[in-house]
C-alpha positions as CSV (number, residue, x, y, z in Angstrom):
1,M,-18.6,-57.9,-17.4
2,K,-15.1,-56.5,-17.9
3,F,-16.4,-54.1,-20.5
4,S,-19.0,-52.7,-18.0
5,R,-16.4,-52.3,-15.3
6,L,-14.2,-50.5,-17.7
7,L,-17.0,-48.3,-18.8
8,V,-17.9,-47.4,-15.2
9,A,-14.2,-46.6,-14.5
10,A,-13.9,-44.4,-17.6
11,L,-17.2,-42.5,-16.7
12,G,-16.0,-42.1,-13.1
13,A,-12.6,-40.7,-14.3
14,L,-14.4,-38.4,-16.7
15,G,-16.7,-37.2,-13.9
16,I,-13.6,-36.4,-11.7
17,V,-12.0,-34.4,-14.6
18,A,-15.3,-32.5,-15.2
19,A,-15.7,-31.7,-11.5
20,G,-12.1,-30.4,-11.4
21,Y,-12.7,-28.2,-14.4
22,A,-15.9,-26.9,-12.9
23,V,-14.2,-26.0,-9.7
24,G,-11.5,-24.2,-11.7
25,Q,-14.1,-22.0,-13.3
26,V,-15.3,-20.5,-9.9
27,S,-14.3,-16.9,-9.6
28,L,-13.4,-15.6,-6.2
29,A,-15.2,-12.6,-4.7
30,K,-13.2,-9.3,-4.8
31,V,-12.4,-7.8,-1.5
32,T,-13.8,-4.2,-1.7
33,S,-12.8,-3.1,1.8
34,V,-10.5,-4.3,4.6
35,G,-11.3,-3.9,8.2
36,T,-8.8,-3.3,11.0
37,A,-9.5,-6.8,12.4
38,D,-9.1,-8.6,9.1
39,L,-6.2,-11.1,8.8
40,F,-4.2,-12.1,5.8
41,N,-2.4,-15.5,5.5
42,D,1.3,-14.9,4.9
43,V,3.6,-17.4,3.2
44,V,6.9,-15.9,4.4
45,N,9.5,-15.7,1.7
46,G,7.3,-17.8,-0.5
47,V,8.2,-21.0,1.4
48,P,5.2,-22.8,3.0
49,V,5.8,-24.1,6.5
50,A,3.8,-25.9,9.1
51,G,1.3,-23.6,10.8
52,N,-0.2,-20.5,9.4
53,R,1.1,-17.0,9.9
54,Y,-1.2,-14.0,9.7
55,A,-0.8,-10.3,9.4
56,T,-3.2,-7.3,9.6
57,A,-3.4,-4.8,6.8
58,A,-1.4,-2.3,9.0
59,Q,1.4,-4.8,9.3
60,I,1.9,-5.2,5.6
61,D,4.3,-2.7,4.1
62,G,3.3,-0.7,1.2
63,V,-0.5,-1.2,1.5
64,P,-1.9,1.9,-0.2
65,G,-3.6,3.5,2.8
66,Y,-4.0,7.3,3.1
67,Y,-4.1,10.0,5.7
68,A,-6.0,13.2,5.3
69,L,-3.4,15.7,6.6
70,Y,-5.8,18.5,7.4
71,S,-9.1,17.8,9.1
72,G,-10.6,21.3,8.4
73,A,-12.5,22.0,5.2
74,D,-9.7,24.0,3.7
75,A,-5.9,23.9,4.4
76,A,-5.1,27.1,2.6
77,G,-2.6,29.2,4.5
78,Q,-1.9,26.4,7.0
79,T,1.4,25.1,8.3
80,L,1.0,21.3,8.6
81,T,3.2,18.5,10.0
82,Y,2.8,14.8,10.0
83,T,4.8,11.7,11.0
84,A,4.0,8.8,8.8
85,T,2.7,5.6,10.4
86,A,2.4,1.9,9.2
87,G,-0.2,1.4,6.5
88,V,-0.1,5.0,5.3
89,S,1.5,5.5,1.9
90,N,-0.5,8.5,0.6
91,I,-0.7,11.8,2.5
92,V,-3.4,14.2,1.2
93,S,-4.3,17.8,2.0
94,Y,-7.0,20.0,0.4
95,S,-7.0,23.6,-0.5
96,S,-9.7,25.6,-2.2
97,G,-7.2,27.1,-4.5
98,A,-5.0,29.3,-2.3
99,A,-1.6,27.8,-1.4
100,I,-0.9,25.7,1.7
101,T,1.9,27.6,3.4
102,S,4.0,24.7,4.6
103,V,4.0,20.9,4.9
104,T,6.6,18.8,6.8
105,I,6.3,15.0,6.6
106,T,8.6,12.8,8.8
107,T,9.0,9.3,7.3
108,E,7.8,6.2,9.0
109,A,10.1,4.9,11.7
110,S,10.3,1.2,10.4
111,P,9.5,1.2,6.7
112,G,9.8,-1.9,4.6
113,D,12.1,-2.2,1.5
114,G,10.4,-0.5,-1.5
115,Q,7.8,1.3,0.6
116,R,6.6,4.5,-0.8
117,E,5.3,7.7,0.8
118,C,3.5,10.2,-1.3
119,Y,2.2,13.7,-0.7
120,V,-0.4,15.5,-2.8
121,G,-2.0,18.9,-2.2
122,A,-5.4,18.7,-3.8
123,G,-6.9,21.9,-5.1
124,G,-4.0,24.2,-4.4
125,A,-0.2,24.3,-4.5
126,T,2.0,23.8,-1.4
127,S,4.4,26.7,-1.0
128,S,7.0,24.7,1.1
129,L,7.2,20.9,1.2
130,T,9.8,19.0,3.3
131,F,10.3,15.3,3.8
132,T,12.3,14.6,6.9
133,P,13.9,11.2,7.3
134,N,13.2,9.4,10.6
135,T,16.0,8.5,13.0
136,G,18.7,6.3,11.3
137,Q,17.4,7.1,7.8
138,T,18.6,9.5,5.1
139,L,17.0,11.3,2.2
140,V,19.3,11.0,-0.7
141,S,19.8,13.6,-3.5
142,T,16.3,14.8,-3.2
143,T,15.5,18.5,-3.3
144,I,11.8,19.1,-2.8
145,T,10.9,22.6,-2.2
146,A,7.2,22.9,-3.2
147,G,4.3,20.8,-4.3
148,V,2.3,21.5,-7.5
149,S,-1.5,21.3,-7.1
150,N,-2.8,17.7,-7.7
151,V,0.6,16.3,-8.6
152,P,1.9,13.6,-6.2
153,I,5.4,13.8,-4.9
154,C,6.7,10.4,-3.8
155,I,9.8,8.9,-2.1
156,T,10.8,5.2,-2.0
157,Y,12.7,3.5,0.8
158,V,15.7,1.3,0.0
159,A,16.2,-0.8,3.1
160,P,19.8,-2.0,2.5
161,L,20.9,1.7,2.3
162,K,18.5,2.9,5.0
163,A,17.7,5.7,2.5
164,W,14.7,7.4,0.8
165,Y,14.9,8.3,-2.9
166,R,12.6,10.5,-4.8
167,S,10.5,8.3,-7.1
168,S,8.1,10.7,-8.8
């Protein structure tokens, strides 16, 4: 009798281990797109607390979103300006080959530490490129005068210094 109970207990334990292993082999579906109403659970500073905290994609710093700087078919010869907003880290303009005359990008008003903002002129060069720091921020030792076709130019924000530094 004891042997059969022991055998049932051992088989039960083996079943629990096998079920745990099977669950561990499940692969999660990859998120292929994020909607504006989607929420992400946030464990602030890596410390779990009672109650969940959620953030939208736009509230998460450094999410690689983009903004098409020129809505026309071809930005060649245009003078373009843009003030970065939350959730935009890549600013793109397109030219059919002729240079874009001038691009001025004002940095985001409330960037997170380590946040990047990048500009790329696709198809043609940018004759004059200027990053302008937003109120209370500085742009440190960064001389950017022009953009080479299809080569991103990026700056990174260092929050403790309230400064942007060229990072590519």
